[in-house]
C-alpha positions in Angstrom: 9.9 27.3 -24.8 8.8 29.1 -21.7 11.8 31.4 -21.9 10.9 32.4 -25.4 7.2 32.9 -24.4 8.3 35.1 -21.5 10.6 37.2 -23.7 7.9 37.8 -26.3 5.3 38.8 -23.7 7.6 41.2 -21.9 7.5 44.9 -22.8 11.2 45.2 -21.8 14.0 44.8 -24.3 15.3 41.2 -24.5 17.9 39.5 -26.5 17.7 35.7 -27.2 20.7 33.9 -28.5 19.9 30.5 -30.1 22.1 27.6 -30.7 20.8 27.0 -34.2 19.9 29.2 -37.2 16.3 30.0 -37.8 14.8 27.5 -40.3 13.9 30.3 -42.6 17.5 31.5 -42.9 18.9 27.9 -43.0 16.4 26.9 -45.8 17.4 29.9 -48.0 21.0 29.1 -47.7 20.7 25.5 -48.9 21.3 25.1 -52.6 19.7 21.7 -53.0 16.4 21.3 -54.7 13.5 20.6 -52.5 9.9 19.7 -53.4 7.4 22.6 -53.5 4.8 22.5 -50.6 1.2 23.1 -51.5 -2.2 22.6 -50.1 -4.7 20.4 -51.7 -7.8 22.5 -51.7 -10.1 19.4 -52.0 -8.5 17.9 -48.8 -8.3 21.0 -46.6 -11.5 21.4 -44.7 -10.5 24.6 -42.9 -12.4 25.1 -39.6 -14.5 22.0 -40.4 -11.4 19.7 -40.1 -11.6 19.5 -36.3 -7.9 20.2 -35.9 -8.6 23.8 -34.8 -6.4 25.1 -37.6 -3.3 23.3 -36.3 -1.3 24.2 -39.4 -1.8 27.9 -39.4 -2.7 28.8 -35.8 -0.9 26.3 -33.7 2.1 25.2 -35.7 3.3 28.8 -36.2 5.3 28.5 -39.3 5.3 31.9 -41.1 5.0 30.1 -44.4 1.6 28.8 -43.5 -1.1 31.4 -43.4 -4.9 31.5 -43.1 -6.8 32.8 -46.0 -9.9 34.4 -44.4 -11.7 34.6 -47.8 -11.3 31.0 -48.7 -11.5 29.8 -45.1 -8.6 27.5 -45.8 -4.8 27.4 -45.0 -2.5 28.5 -47.8 1.3 28.4 -48.3 3.2 31.7 -48.7 5.7 30.5 -51.2 8.0 33.5 -50.7 8.5 32.7 -47.0 8.2 28.8 -47.3 11.6 27.1 -47.0 10.1 23.8 -48.3 11.2 21.9 -45.2 8.1 19.7 -45.3 7.4 19.6 -41.6 4.0 21.0 -42.0 3.0 18.1 -44.3 3.6 15.8 -41.5 1.3 17.5 -39.0 -1.8 18.0 -41.2 -4.3 15.4 -39.9 -6.2 15.3 -43.3 -3.0 15.2 -45.4 -4.0 18.3 -47.2 -0.5 19.8 -47.0 1.5 18.0 -49.5 5.0 17.9 -51.2 5.1 18.2 -54.9 6.8 15.2 -56.4 9.8 16.2 -58.4 9.8 15.2 -62.1 11.7 12.0 -62.8 15.0 12.7 -64.3 15.7 11.2 -67.7 18.6 8.9 -67.9 21.6 10.3 -69.8 22.2 8.6 -73.1 25.6 7.1 -73.6 
């Protein structure tokens, strides 16, 4: 991480080669259905949470953004890859995964 931080702060041209694809690219390439990620507005306390906006400020996922008008985190569904990692870091459980509808059994 220190190498990445140094490269981003440098005003010189740098190239970083990673071993793995960016999660955004990898997520878009997957064909499988994943649950939609959303924020429960009743559970999200914004700055009053005490987590210091861990989801939108610290976690750094581009799919999680801070809505200054609502004073709450929100999901940018265009950017979100539905990986679900953010749902595991929210201390209040406000970031949730939509449960997929139950599939009906095929009649035989």
